[in-house]
N, C-alpha and C positions, 0 to 999 in steps of 0.2 A: 492610371488606370482604375476605373471603378470596379467594385466587386461584381457587378453585374456584367461589365465587359470581360472580366477575367473568366466568367462562368461560361462564355459563349466559345464554341469550338473554334479552333484556330482557323479553319477553313472559312469561316464568316469573317475573320477580321484581315485576312490577306487575299486580294485578288489574285487569280491566277496570272503569272508572268508570262513573257513571250512564249517561252519553251511550253509551258502547259497549254497555252493556248493554240499553239502549232500542233501538239499532240491531240487536242480535242478536235481540231479541224481534219487531222488524219484519220482520227477514228470515224468521224461523221463521213468523209468522203469513202473510206473501206466500207462502211455499212450501206452506203447507196450502191456501190459497185457490186457488193456481196449479193444484194437484193436483185440487181439486175442479171448478175450470173446466174442466180438459180431460176427465178422466174421467167427470164428472157431464154435461158436453156430449155426450160420446159416447153414454152411456146415454139421453139426452133425444133425440138425433137417430135412434137406432136405435128408440126407442119409437113415434116418429112415422111409421116408414116404412110400417107396416101401414095405419094410419088414412088416410094420405095417397094410397096406392096401391089400396087395397081388396082386395089379394089375400089370400085366405084362410089359405093356407098359412103366411103370416107371422105369424100370431096366436102362435104359440110364441116367436117373436123378440120380440114386444111384451111379453110376460109376463117373459121372462128381462130386457129391458132395463129394465123397471119394478123388478125386483128389484135389479138392478145398481145402478139410479140411487138406490134407498133405502138400499143399502149404502154408497154413496159419501158420500151426505148424512149418514148417521150417522157415519162416519169424520170428515167435515168438522166437524160441530158437536163432535165429541170433541176434534178438534185445537185447536178454538177454546178448549174448556174447559182443555187441557192448557196452551195459551199463557197463559191467565188466571192459572191456579195458579202457573205459573212465575213470572209478573210479580209476583204477591203475595209469593212466596217472597223474591225479589230485593229487595223493599221492606222486609222485616221482618229479613233477615239480610245480614251482610257476607260478602264472599267470602274465603275461606281456601284456601290451598294444600293440597290432600292430595296427598302425595308419591308415592303409587303406586296404580294403580288396573288390576286385571287381569281381562279377560273370561274368564268360566268357562263361559258357556253362552249360546247365542241362540236365541231363538224369535220367534213372531209372534202378535199378538192383534189383536182387532178396532181398538184404539187405536193400533197401531204396532208397531214393532220393539221386542223386549224384550231387555236383556241382563242376565244374572246376573253380579253383580261381586264380586270380593274387593277390599278397599280397606283402605289405612292412612291415617287422618286425622292431624291434628296431635297428638292425643293417643294415638296408638297405633292399633292395629287396630280397624277399625270393623266393625258387623255386615255380613254379606253383604248386598249390596243389589241391588234390581230397578229397571233404568233403562229408561226409555221414550223412544223416540224418534218422535214422531208424525208427523215429516217423512220418516221412512224414508230417512234419508240414507245408507245403506249398510253396510258392515261396521264393526266397532269400530275406531276409529283407533289405530294402532300406537303413536302418540307419547303416548298417556294413560298408558302405564306410567311415564312420567317425571313425572307429576303432572298434576292437574287443579283447576281452581277449582270450590269448592263453597260454596254457600250454604245453611244449614239446620242441623237438629239430627240427629246419627246415630241418635237413637231414633224420630224422626218422619220423617225424610227431608228432600228439598230438592231443589235444582237444582244441575246440574253443566254447566260450560262447559269444553270442551277447548281449551286455548292454542292460538292460531293458526289456529283452524278456523272460529269463529262458530257452533260446533255445541253444541246445548243440549239437555239431557235432564233430564227429571223423574224423580227416583228416590226409593225407599222401602224400608225393610228388608224382604227377601224373606220372613222369618218374621214377618210383622205379628202374627200372632194370639198367638204364643209370646212376644212381648216387650210384651204388654198390662201385665203387672205392672211391668214396668220404667217404662213411661210413665206410670203412675198415680204413680209414687214420683218422677217427675222434678223435682217442685217447681212450685209455683204460677206462678212466673215463667215457667219453660221451656214449662208447658202452656199458659199464657196466649199466649204468643208464637206457638206452633205453632197455636193457634185462629185468631189473627188472619192467619196465613199459608195457614189451610185445610189443614194437613198433620196434623191431629189425628186425621183418619180415612183408612182406606186409598182411593187411587184409582187405577184403577177398583176398584170394590168385589169384583167377581168377574172373573177373568181365566184362567179354566182352570188348568193346572199352573204358571202364572207369577203 
């Protein structure tokens, strides 16, 4: 081991094992559930105010509360799909250290916070990636510039875990349609593996500019 490797934190030298991966996924699912319990609960309570009081001028509040509750319900179900997809990827692919990931742009869609990323994988520069954080954990972690753990295939996507944070993101190439020909030529084994992990198609299928 070189002096430089010895100076690196142990978390950067050893990928999260299966137990750690399951703990991270449980934490993510719990965060999605907690958000829905709080926000969906607010919507449900607001919806009941007018029927319980009988005050007619509160009818617009009931309509708005119903729309808000449905919005949060869709986000909740989407978060469960996001967590399930992440789990499938972790079962099919082993984690590898991608030595450099830089945030280029940040946005938001119904399914969560979206980051457009430039990355360098073990085999060199990777396609620009679109990473979704369904938990909405905040800004892009600055520590990711020093490397992140990634399970997946650069042509199809995968899962990213930021060392030391328990933060997990689902990512796929941002130029998904433009890379269709490359995916078709990826080889039977890579395609089959991507299908088992359910990353052979884009998720979500439509997400505005992202």
